[in-house]
N, C-alpha and C positions, 0 to 999 in steps of 0.2 A: 775466362771472360764472362761466363754466365753467373759467377758468384757475386752476390750483392756486397758492396763495401760502403763504408761511411766516408763522406768527403773529408771532414776533419780540418778544413782550412780555417784559419783564424780570420774573423771578419772585422770590420771597422769598429764595432762596439766592443771588441775584446772577447767575444764569445766564439766558439767553434761551430762551424757549419755541420749540421746533423743530417744532411740530405743523404739518402741511401739509394743507390742505383747499381746497375751492372758496371763492371770495370770498363767495358768498351764504350759506355755512355758517359763516363765521368768527365772526359775532356770537354764534351759539348756542354755539360752542365757548368763546368768552370768557366768556359768562354762566354756563356750567355749571362752568367750571374755577375752583375757589375761589381759587387763588393770584393770579388776575388782578383780583379785585374790590377788593382792599385799596387799590390805587393807581390806581383807574380815573380819578380826576380829574387825574392827572399825565400822562395820555396826550397825546402831542404828534404831530400829523400831519406827514408829510413828503411833499412833492410838488414838481412842477416850477413851481407858481404861488407858491412861498414868497416870492420877492423882492417881488412886488407887494403881497402881504399885509403884509410888513414896512413898506412905504412908507405904506400906509393906517394902520397902527398908529402910526407916528411923527406923522402928521398929527393924529390924534386926541389924542395926548399934548400936542402944541404948543397945540392949542385949549384943552385942560384947563389949561395953565399960564396962559393969558391970562385965563380966567374960572374961578377955583377953585371957586366955589359951584355951578356947573352942570356941571362936568366929569364928575361921576359919572353924572349923568342922561343927558348926551349920549353919554357912552361906552356906557352901557347901551342907549340907544336905537339908536345906530349899530351896536352889536354885534348887536342883535336883527335888524337888516336885512341883516346879512351872510349870504352863502350858507352851506350846511352845511359846506363845506370851507374856510371862512376861519379862519386861525389867530388866535384871540383870546386864547389862553392865553399869559401872560407866560412868558418864559424859553424859548420854543420855538426850537430850533436846527435847522439843516439836518442831515439824516441823512447819514452817510458811505456808506450802502448804495447800490449802483448800481441805480437804478430801471429802467435799460434791460435788466438781466439777465432771463433767462427766468423767468417766474413773478412778476416784480416789477410793481407798478402804483402808481397815485397813492394808493391807499388803504392803503399801508404806513405803519406808525407805529413810532416808537422811543420808548422810555420812559426818563425821567430822574427820579430822586427829587427831591422838592421841596426848595428851598434858601431860606434867608433872603435877601430882596432887599438888595443893596448898591449902592453908587454905580456900581461897574463894570457891574452888570447893567443899569442904566438907560442907561449910555453906549452900549449896543448898539443903542438905538433912535435914536441920532443919525444923521441921513441922511448916508450916505457913498456916494461913487461906487463903481461896481463895480471900477474900476481904481485902485489906490492911487497910481499914477504920473501920474494925470490932472493937468493944469496948474492947474485951478481948485480943487484939493483944499485947499491951504493958505489961499487967499483966502476960501473958504466957511466956515472955522472961526470960531466966535464968540470974542469976547474972553474973558479969564480971569475977569473979574468976573461976566460973564454965566453962565459955567459954575458958579461958586460959588452964584449965586442959584438956578439950576436944580437944583443938587444939594440945596439946602435944601428947595426945593419938593417934590422927589421923596421926600425923607425924611418930609415931613409927609403926603403923599398915599399912602404905601406901603400902609397897612392897607386903605384903601378900594379901592385898585387891585387888591390881592390878592383881596379878596372878589369884585370884579367879574370877575376872571379865572376864579375858580372857577365862578361862575354861567354864564359864557360856555362853559366846558368842558362843563358838564352839558348845556347846550342843544345844543352841537355834537354830543355823543354821541347825543342823541335824534334829531337830524336825520339823522345818519349811519345809525342803525338803521333809520329809516323809509325812507331811500333804498335801503339794502341789501335790505329786505324787498320793496320795489317791484321792484327789479332781479331778485330771485330769483323773484318771482311771474311776471314777464314771461318769464324764461328757462325756467321750468318749463312755462309755457304753450306756448312754442315747441317744447320737447322733446316734450310730449304730442302736439302736432299732427304733428310729424315721425314719431313712433312710430306714431301712428294710420295715417298714410299708408303706412308700411312694412308694417303688419300686415294691411292690406287684401288683399294678394296672398300672404300667408303659407301658407294651406292648399294653394293650387296649387303653390307652390314646394316645400313639403314633399313632396307627392305626386310631384313631378317629380324631386327630388334624393335622396329616401331610398333607393330601390333601389340606385342607384349607390354611395351612401355605405356602405350595408351590405355590398355586395359588396367594395368596397375594404377595409373593416374586416376582413372575414373572410379575405381574402387576406393582409393584413398580419399578422393573428393567427396564421394557419397558418404563415406564414414564421417568425414569432417563436417559436411552439411548436416548430417543427422545429429551429431553432437552439438553443433552450433544451434540447430533448431530448438533443441530442448532448452538450451541456455537462454536463447533470445526470447522465446515465447513465455517462459515462466520464471526460470531461475534468475535471469538478468533483471526482470521486473521486481522480483523479490529483493535482489541485492540493491536496487535503486530506491526501494521504499524507505521513507524516512520515519514513518509511524506505523503503528499496528493498524490504524484505520485505513491507510493506503494498501496494506497487504490484504485487508478484508475486502477491498474493492476489486481485487484481482479475480479473474474468472475461476470459479471453483472454490473460493474462500469466502468466509464471512467473519466479522469481528463483533463479538458480544461485549458491548461497552460495560454493561452491568457486572458481568463476571470476569471481565478482562481476559478473555480467551479468544484465540484465533482458531477457527474450525475449518478443516478441509472437508468439504461437504461429501465428496465421493468416498473418501476414506472413512469418514464417520459413519457412513451408511453401509459400506460394503466390506470394511476391513475385518469385521467379525463374522462375515458370511461363511457358512460351511464350505462354500465353493472356493474361497480364497486359498491360494497355495500356502501351506504352512511354512515352507522353507524360506519364504520371503519375510516372515514376521521377525523383527529384530528387537522390538521393545515397545514401550508405551507410546512413543511418538507415532507409530504406525496407525494408531487409532485416529489420528488426524486432529488432535486437540493440543493446542500449545498455549502455555501461559504467556500472557502479554508482558509488557514492560512494567517493572515494579521499581519506581524511583525512590521509594521510601526504605530506609534502613533503620531498623529498630535495635539499637545497641543494648547490651546488658545494663541492668540498673546500676546507676552510679557512674556510668561512662558517658562521655560526650558523643554526640551524633557524628557519624562519619560522613564525609562528603561524597563518597563513591556510591553508585547505584547498586542496588542489590541484584537487579536483573537488567542489564543494559539492553539497548535495542540491537546491538550487533549480535548478541547471543540469540535473540529471537529470530533475527534474520538468518543466522547460520542454521538453526534448527529447522526452520521452515524450508530453507533452500536444500538442506541435506535430505529432508523428507521427500523432496521432489526429484531426487537424483534418478538417473537412468537405472533400470533394473530393480527398482525398489517395489514394495507393495503398493505404493501410491500409483505407480505406472499401471499395475494390474487393475487397481480400483478405477482409474480413469477409463481404461479400455472397457471394463465391465460396465461401468455406468453409462458409457456411450452406447453399448449394446442394449442395455435396458431401456435407455431413452428411445432408441430406434424401435424397439419392440413396443414400447408404450405408445409412441406416435402412430405406429401401424394399428395398434388396438384402438386408439382414439379415432383414427380415420374411419375404421370400420364401425365403431360405435356411433360416430356422427351420422353415418348413413342411416342407421336404425333410428337415431334420435330425430332426424329430419322427417322420416316416415311417420313417426308417432305424432310429431308436432303438426305436420300437414293434416293428419287425420283430425286432430283437435280443432284446428282452424276451420276445416271444412265440415265440422260436425258429423264426421263419419263414425261408424261403429268401431269398437276395438278389434272385431273380427276382420275388418277390412285391412288392418295392419298386416295380418298374415298374408293376405293376397298381395299386398304391395311388396313385401319382402320377397315372395316367390317371383314376382315379376322382375324385380331388380336383379335377382340371381340369374334369371333366364336371359337377361340382356347383358350379362357379364360384369355386373357391379359386385365388388367385394363386400359381402354382407356378413362374413364370419360364419360360425357354426352354432351360435347360441343366442339367447334372447330374441327368439323369433316368434314367440307365442303371444297371444292376446294378454296374458298376465303381465308380461313385460310392459306392454303398452299401458296397462292400467297403473302399474307401479311407477313407470317413468312419468306419466301425467302428473302424479302427485309430486314428483321431484321438480317438474317444471313449475308447478304451482308454488312450491316453497321458494324457488328462485325468483319467481315473479313477486312474491311478497317481500323478499330481500331487496329487490330493485325498488319497490314502492317505498319501503322504509328508508332506503338510501336517498331516494329522490326528495323525501320530505324532511330529512335531517342533515343533508350535506350543506355545509356553509358555502355561500356564494362569494366568490372572490371579488365580484363587482361591488359588494356592500362593505368591503373592508374600510375601516376608519379608525381614528384614535380611540373612539368609544367601543369599537368592536374590532380588535386587531386581527381576528381570524375570520371575520365576515359574519353574516347572519343567515339563518335558515329561511327557506322560502315561506311565504304566507299560505294559509289554508282557508279555503271557503267550502264548507260542507254542503252537499246536496243530498236529498233523500226523496224517495217516493215508494209507495207500496204497490205490489203486484202479486197476483195469485197464480202460481205455477205448480203443476202436479198436485192440485187440490190443497196446497198449503200457501198461506199468505206470508210473504217475506217483505222486509223493508230493504230496498236497494240503497246503497251508500256510495256516493261519488264525491270526488274532491276536485275543486278547481285550484290550481297552484301555478307557480311561475318557475319555468325551467328553461335555462339557456336562452333567455331573451324572448320567450313566448309563453302565452297563457295556455296551459294544458289541462286536460280533464283526465282523471284517473278513476277507474272502477275499483272500489275498495272491497266491498263485501255485500252479501245478502244474509240478513239475520231473520230468524223466525219471529214474527210479531206475536207476543203473548199479552201485551198490554197496549191497547189501541188509544189510550189517552195521550194528551200532549206530552205529559211528563214521561210516560213509558216510551214513546217514540224518541224523545230527546235522550233518554238513558241509553237506548240502543246506539245512537250516534256516538255518544261519548265512549261507550264500551268498544266500539269498533276501532277507535283510535288509541285507547289507553289500556285495554285489558287483553290484548293479544287476540282480538277477533277481527282481523288477523294482525293488526298493527299493535305496537307496544310503545307508544310515545309517552313521555312523562306528562302528567297533567299540567305542570308548569310550562313545559314547552308548547303544549297545545294552546294554553292561554295566550302566550306571546305570539304565536303564529296565526291565531284566529283573526279573520278580517271581514268575512261576509257570509251570508247564507242565501239560499234560494230554494223555494218550494212551490208547489202548485197551490190552488186556492184552499184546499182542505187543511193544509198545515198552517196557514196564516192566521193572524189574530186581528183584533180590532184596529190596531195601529196600521196594519196593511190593508184595511178595508173590508175584512170579513169578520163580522161581529160573532158569528156562530162557529168560527174556526177553532182549531185545536190550540192555536197560539204556541206552536212548537218552538219558534225562535226565542221567545222569552224564557221558556223552560230550559232551553239549551244554554242560554247565557247565565241563567241563575246557577246552573250546575258548575260553571267555570268561573263564576264571579266576574263576569264581564258586563259592561254597559250595553244594553240592547241597542242603543242608538249607534254604537260603534259598528256592530255587525251589519246594520242596514239591510235586514232581510227584505228580499224583493219578490213580489208575485211575478212569476215568469211571464215575460211580455209576449212570447209566442202564444201562450194560453190566453192572454188578455185579448189578442187579436181575434181569436176564435170566439171568445165571449162577445166581443163587439159585433162580429158578423152574425152571431146567433141572435143578437138583439135586432139587427137589421132584418134577418130572415123572419123573425117572429112579428115584425111590424109594430113594435112598441114605440109609441110616440112618433110614428112615421106617417107620411102622406099616403093616401090610397093608391097613388100612381105607382108605388114600388111594391104593391102586393104581388106582382108577377114574380118577384125574386123568391118569395117563399114558396110559390107554386112551381117554380122552374125545376127544382130538384125532384119534386114528386112526379111531374110530367115526364122528365127524362127517365127516371127509374121505371115508371109504368110502361113506357114505350120500349124500353131497352131490355126488360126482363126476358122476353121470349127469345132474344138473340144472344143470350149469354152462354147457352149450352144447346146441344142437340142439333136438330134440323135447321132451326132458324140461324144459328151460328154458322152452320155449314153453307147455307144459301148466301149469306153476306160474304163468307170467305170465297165462294165461287165467283161472286161478282168482282172482287178484287183480283182474282186469278185471271179473269178474262182481260183485265187491263194490264196484267203482268206487273202488279204492284202488291206490296205487302200490306195486309190488313192492319188497321189500327186496333189495338186491344180494347176490349169492352169491359166496363166495370160499373159498379153502382157507387153512389155517394154515401160516405159514412160521415155523419155530422160530428163525430168525436175526433176526427183526424184533422190535421192542419189544412189550411186553405190551398196549399200546393196540390194536395190530393184531389180536392174538389175541382180545381181548374183543369187538371189532367183528365178527369172524367168528362167534363164538358167539351174539352178539345177533341178527344177521341170520338165522342158522340157526334159532334159537328162534322167530323170527317166521314163518318159512316151514315150520316143522315140521309143522303141521296139514296143509298141502297135500302135503308130501312123503309123510306116512303115508297119506293118502287115495289118492295116486297109486300108491304101492307095493301097496296092497290091491286096487286096481282094474285099472289099465292094465298094471302090471308084475307082477301076481300070478302069472303063469305063468313068470316068469323063474327060472332056476336060482339058488338061494341067497337069493332075495328074502325068503322066509319067515323065515330066520334073522336077516336085517337088521331085519325088522319086530319080531321078538321083542326085539332089543337096544334099540331106540329107543322102542317103544310100551309103556313101563313107567313106573310112578310113580317108581321109584328113578332111572332114567336122566333123567327130566325134572327131578326135584328136584336131582340132581347138576348138570345143565346150568344150571338157574336159579341155584343156589347159587354155582357158579363165576363166573357173570356178576356176581352181587352182590359176591362177595369180591374180584374183580379191579377193581372200580370204585375203591376207595381206592388200590389198587396202581397203577392207570392214572394217577390224579391225581398220585401221587407221582412216577412216571416222567416225566410231562410237566413237572412243576415242576422236576425235576432237570435237564431238558434246556434250561430257560430260561437265557438269558444274563444278564439284569439281575436277578440274585439274589445275595445276600451269603453268604459261606461259613458264618457262624454261623446264618443263617436256613435254610440247607439242612439243617443238623443238627436245627433245630427241626421242619422238615417231616418228617424221618425219625422223630423222637421221637413226633410226633402220629400218624403212620401206625402205628407199633408199638403205641401205646396203643389206637388204634381196632381193630386186629386182635384184640387181647386182649379188648376188649369184645364184639366180634362172636363170638368163640369162646365166651365165657360165655353169650351169648344163644342160640346154637345148641344148646348143651348143655341149656339151660333151655327150649327150644322157644318162645322169645319172638322174634317177628319185627317188633316195632313200634318199634325204636330209630331215632332220627333223628340224622344226622351233618351237619356243615357242612364242606364242602370248597371248594377254590378255584374249581372250575368252577361251583359253585352260587351264587357271588357273595354269600356271606354268609348265604344262606337255607338253613335246614335241609331235608334231603331224607331220604326213607326209605332206611335202610341196606340193607334186604332188599327192594328194589323189586320184583323179579320173584317172589320167594318169597311175599311178603306179598300181592301182587296175585292169585296163583293158589292160595293156601293152601287155602281152603275147597273149591274145585273139585278140587284134587289129592287131598284127603282123601276125595273121592267118586269118585276114579278118572276124572276128566274133565279133558281138555286143551282149552281154548277160546281162540280167537283174539279179542282184544278190540280195539275201536276206541279209538285213543289219545285222540281228542277227546272222545268221549262215555262211554267206559268200558264200553259195551255189548258183549256177545258177538256175534261175527259167524258163526263156524263152529266146530264142536267135534268131537272124536273121543273114543271110550271107550278108556281105557288098560287094559292087562292086568296080571296079577300078575307078580312077578319070580322065577319058579321057578328059572331057571338061576342067578340070582345067589345065591339061598338055598343052592343045592346047592354052589356054589363056596365059600361061607363056612361050610358045615357047620351051618347053622342050621335050626331047625324052620320049618314053614310059618307065615307071618304070619296072624294071626287076623283082621286087618282092614287096609284101606288106611291107616288112621291109624297103625297100628304100623309099617307099611312107610315111611310118610312120616317118622315120628320117627327111625327107623333111618337113613334117608338124611341127616337133619339131624345125627346123631351123626358120620357119615362126614365131613360138611362141617366140623364142629367140629375133628376131627382134622386136616383139611386146613389150617384156619386156624392151628392150633398149629404145624404143620410150616412153613407160610409164615413165621410170625413168627420161628421159630428160625433158619431158613436165610437169610432175607433180612437179619436182624439181624447174623448172622455175616459176611455179605458187605459190608454197608454200614457196619459198625463201622469207625471210623477206626483207622489204625495209631497207635502211641504217638506217633510224630513229628507226625502230623497233629492228633491229638486235643488235645495240650497247647496248640498254637498257636491252634486254633479256639476253645478255651475262653478263652484270653486275649483274643482278639479280641472275643468276646461280652461279657466282663467290662468292657472298657474302651472299646469302639467302638460299642456298640448305641445307635443314635440314638433308638429307640423308648423306651428307658429314660431317656435324657436329656430328651426332650420331655415325656413323661408319667410322672412318678415314682410315680404312684399307679395306673398301669394294671396289668393282670394280668401282663404280661411283667415290669414293674418289680418288682412284689411277689414274683414268683417268683425274680428275681435277688437281691432282698434276703434272702429266706428261704434261698437257697442260700449266700450269703455269710455269713450269720449261723451257719448250721449248720456250715460249714467252719471258721469262727473258733472255734466252741465245741469242735471236735475237738482243737485245738492248745493247747499250754501252754508256759510258759517252761522253759528248760533247768534252772533251779534247782529246779523242781517235780519233775524226774526225777533230781535229785541230780548234775547235771553243772555244769561251769563252763568258761569260755573257756580253751583250752589243753589240755583233756582229750583223750585218745585213745580212739577207739572203732572198732569194725568194723561195716560195713554189708553185709548179705547182698543182693547185687545179682542173684543167680541162685539159684533154688531147687533145680533138679535138673540136674546135680549142684550142691550148695551151693557158692557162691563168696562168701567174705567179703572185703571190701575195706577196708583200714585207712584211717583219716582222722583229722583233727585239727579240733577245734571252734575257731571264731573268735568275734569280737564280733558285736554287732547289725548287721543288714543289711536293707535294703528289698528287697522282692520275694518274701517268703515269709510275709507277714502281720505282725501286731504282735509276734509272738514269734520271728520269723525270725532266724537266725544264719548266719554263714559256716561252711561245712564244706569243708575242703580234702582231697580224696582224694590219697593218696600215689601215686607212680608205680607202675604195674602192668604190667610188660613182658609178663606171660603173656597179657594181654588187649589188647596193642598200645597201652597207655598209657605212653609213655616219660617223661612229665612229670607234674607235679602238676596236678590238675584241680579248680578251685574250683567250688563249687556253693552253693545256698541251701537250707536245710532248716528245718523246724520239727517239734517233737516232739509225738506224740500224747498227749492227756491220759489219765490213768489210767482214766477211765471216760467213755464217750460218752453222756452224758445218761441217760435212762431206757430207752434202746433195748436195749442189750446190755452186758454187762460187758467190761472191757478184756481183750483177748486178746493177750498178749505185749507186748513193747516194740517200737513202730514209730515211724518218722519219715517225714515227707513231704518228698520231694525236689521242690522247686518247679520247678526247671529241667527235670527229667525227668517231672514230674507223676505220680509213682509213690510208693506206700507200701512201705517196706522195713523188715524187722526190723533191730535193732542190738543191740550188746552192748559192754560196756566191755572194754578190753584190760588185761591184767595190767601192773603197772608195769614189769616187766623187758622187755616187748615194746614199750613205748612210749618208748624212748630217742629223744631229739630229735637230729636231724642238725645238724651244725655249719653255720652260715651266716655270711657275712661281714657286717661292720657296715653297709656300704652297702645290701645287700639287706634287712637288718633295719630300717633306717631307712625305706626305701621301703615295706616292708610295714606299718610302724607308721603312716606317713602315709596309706596307702590305707585302713587300718582306721579311722583317725580320720574320714576323709571319709565312709566308709560309715556309721559311727555317727551322724554329723551328718545325713546324708540320711535315715536311718531315724527319727531323732528329729523331723525336719521333716515327715514323711509323715503323712497323715490317720490317725486312730485309730479312727474308726467302721468297722464291718466292711465295708459296701458300698463307701464311697469308698476304703478301704484296699485292697480287692480290685482295684478299678479302677486305682489308682495302681501297685500291684505288677505287674499285667498290662501296663500301659502301659510300665513300666520294662523288662520282659523283651522286649516287642515292639521297643522302641527299640534295645536291645542286639543283638537278632536282626538288625535292619536294618543297624546299623552294622558287623556282622561278616560281611557278605555277600561281601566281596572277599577272596580268599585269596592273592594274590600279595604281600601285605605285611600287617603288623599291621592288624587290622580297623578299629580306631578311627582311626588316622592316615590310612589310605587313604580311608575313608569321609569323613573331614573334608576331604580335598582334592578328591574327585570329587563327592560329594553331601552336603555338610555338613548336620548336624542339630543343634538346640540341646540343652541339658541337659534332664534329666527334669523339673527344677523348672519351666523355661520351658514345656516341652511340657504339663505338667499345668495350668499357668495358662491356656494356650490352650484346653485341653479344658474347663475350668470356664467359660471365657468363652462357648464355643459352647453349653454346657449352659444357661447363664442366658439366652442369646438365644433358644434354642428354646423354653424355658418361657415366655418373654415373649410369643411370638406363637402358641403352640400352640393356644390356645383362641380365637383371633381368626379372622375370615373373611379369606381363603378357606382358611387353613392347616388349620383344624380339620376341614373336610370332606375335605381331601386327605390328612391324616396319620393322623387318629384311627382306630385299628384296622387300619391298612395296614402294608405292609412298610416297612422302613427305607429302601428305595430311593426311596419317594415323598418322604420327608424329604430324602434326599440330593440330589434334583434341585433343590430350592429352595436348599439350602445352598451348592451350587457355582455357582449362577447369579445370586444376589442379593447385592449388596455388603454389605447390612446384616448378613448372616450370616457371610460369609467374611473380612471385612476384619480384618486383624491376626492371623489364626490360620492362616497359610499352611503352617507347618511341620506342624502337627497334621493338616491336610487332606491334605498330601502323604503322610504315613504312612498315613492312612486309605485313600487311593487304592490304594496298593500292597497293603494287606491285602484290600481289596474285590476286586481283580482276581485273587486267588488262588483264586477259584471255578473258573476255567479249565475250562469245560465242553467236553469233547471231542466230545460228541454233536452239537455244531454242525457239525463237519466232515462228519457224515453228510448234513446238509442241503446243504452245499456240493457234496458229491459228486453229489447228485441234480440240482442245477442244471447241473453240468458234464456229466452224462450226457445231459440234455436238449439242451444246446447242441451236443454232439458227436453228435447223432443221425445214423445212417447215411443217412437221407433227405436230409440237408442237404449231404452230400458235402464237409465241411470237413476241412482238414488238422488235425493235432494242435494246433499252436500257435494257429490261429484259433479252434478250439473252446475252448481255455483262455482266450483273451482275451475271448470273448463270455461265458464263464461268470463271469469276474471283473466284467465290466460288469453282468451281470444281477444278481449278488448284492449288489454295492456301490452300484450306481447308484440314484437316486431313482425312484419310480414315474413313468411318463410324465405322469400327470394331476396330479401334485403341483406346487406353485409352484417347488419347488427344482429341478425339471427344466429350467426355462427358462435360468437362468444357467449350469447345468451344460452344456447343449448349446451355448449361446452361446460359452462358452469353447472348445468343441471346434471351432467353425467357424473356418476360416482362409482 
């Protein structure tokens, strides 16, 4: 019953059922399968007992022939007594299936469809011998007549016989089902008994076998995971690679496109190492170099090219994958490389500690010997410092390595192409602009020229300390040659001269370096010599006399009293009086007495110092402030301890007066906005047009302070940069002491509480009254107000002389105004801000001043004369042309004739617009004037009599060219914006573009600029500007830009514009022009700071030679602070 058998029933579609199951399950399969039930009665058994069953059937048939009336009953009775496997179904035939085959048994059945009985079917029941050749075969055959009678009988008994067969088949099936169920039950019982016997010892077997099985499973799983890990991490990635490039991107591999080779980096480096195990070397592939795919096949001469690859990708993959198999030399190389990397990382970590100590010593200007003490200290506190490179010689050598790294960084900063300036004309971007700075200084008894650079890096204007070179030629040309050599001759930079020409944008020096164009007739004129060496237009570089120095020159004029009223003579004497009375308290006993006075109050003493007229005004104001804080103790000490000294009484009379104290406090208050302006002008990251705004605000504030002083009002509040947007008292010292000074009291206040700490009684100013020829003051109030009048005169004189010094030259002013009109990011981002509204008002007022040429009775082609000089008067003849952009909506072309008397040998084109007959309601028109847009000047004009305006003969080709140019200018003018503010920006941008394109002088400006530094047309540049304007307005009120931009300088907006793709994408040409204009600030005061760093680095206590001091100064100024994250990669690059 456990043996599997095949069903074998014939199904409805004529095929046999191939289901296999155990014999005891076959009946249930046949009952549930619907295709079997239709012909269940036709089932025919097949077994080895078939022969005997046929014999019994024939016997029954013969008996039935002898007694026809009882055959059916006997047949049924005999059939009922047959065993369950007796074949009683008529038509049963022997199956051709081999019952001896595996799975076969006597219970197999074959199915035949039922057929109508025929004579031949009954003949099959005739007893026949097994062997047809048997000798008794023919003798046993009945006669022919007997056959005929039997056939007739069979035809008569056929229906009855068929019915009997069907009943016997049903009975047979029931018997078979019963026998099968009994066999299945017996087999199941045997199986349950066997299973029960086996389960009796199962718990003990499980407890005994489970640990070993789990251990075997874990070991097998670990081995499987190990093998899978190797394949998944590397070999599977190699198998999935489609190209050699993809293999080269896998960790540990690289692909050389030029040589078409794949290199295993670890094996290439360590396979030939003497430490590599020789037994693992198998061939050339262990070296880690594999030939890439070679898709070309070069056939022998005379044969056609084959289509197959010479070296397919699958071969490359197999070789690389086989190279990375487990247990290969590659595996050893990977492990060895990892060990080497760990050792190297540990060595670098220790080396970084030593590098940090050296770098810190350089930054702090310490000696090289201090490095040894720092290393010992780090070792004592447990820091890993290694066992070598701990001497001062390492510090000296590593400092040189840091210097070389610094120079590499400087070179990279000045040559790296900026992604923000990418455009179709510059697909890779453009290098940043360069504005050189220079000044001389004498250190260690040698005079060197310090070289600095203003450039544009990551959205900010930055200053770099380049070098210090010994000055051997003090002429203008010699100093200019030093500047060029520091950029192009490896001292220390090595830029190409052509690159320097393209990147040059501005210059800045102090007064000695300037020339006649900058206002110093006796100067060295270094800017012109520098431009001549680079074939640049001096007007392009726009060299500027540093404005922080100009403020000091203006205050020097105020102090000297040139062209000043007598009432401000006190300012020139103030510094001398302060220095005279302060000198005994700078050192020794006097200083100690003042210090003890502060100690009694439990307050910190303010530092004492003297005034140095060569320093900036911030230093002077600090001296005055600290003197005023210590004045009470100084007066008390003079009247007590020093009362018996000679001349001390006269000093007390000078400083212990209301007038002196009011003058001192007033100067401190007036110099505060001046100090703020000086510091702002010394800043690097400030735009040229915003510098002018700072100067304008300062001049306006000084005018307000002057008016307040004359009105004896001391309550005005101002907002300056150092107050961080918060208003502060303009007259901080005067307002604080006003009431007590009117009562002749000077009191020292506590800054935290405002309470008085110590006071002195002031005397009248008899000596001062006598000097001015005045009558005696009737009250301290009158004296106080008189001192305020003196301060008002001082404020007026400061405004006058500083304005004269800071006022731009004509060449500077026009370009700065154009920059502001077209490049002010504050106006672009916030069109309704105060700055934008001021720009709109200015543009509208300027447009209202101008009118068309027809309004003044002129037309194109008319001849006029322009007075370009007033004393003596110089009239320059010119011819009017057609409309042109660059001078407003009424602008026209004006061509000045050649003027050899003023060194103009050729015609000079310009853009002009004529003044309207009346300028609004402000004032009537005064004469006929025109505005020259390119010179930014108003000049009178007059018509020329017809006889003086005869036209010169020109050839046809020149006339045609002129007509074409005029038509292009008219078209451009017609396409320009018409609103006043956009038109002013468009015209200014056009002039800036022409200025930039004309910076090269060795060839026509446009053609040379197009080949060296190409720029697009003004139309394309204007589109880019409008694109930037729309982007800024889109994000201006969103976070975080509103908090960063609103009310701030344009440099805050500039930082985001040049570092975020959403702002700079597609406008690279405009941003390139913007960078050049922004770097024209060129603040020379930065060089003063560089000189201070150099002086500290070359301190006599350090005993450095000149060159080493310069190198350390360059490191100190340019290198990142030691605590910043940027210092780590900087020092790591310096290690070798």
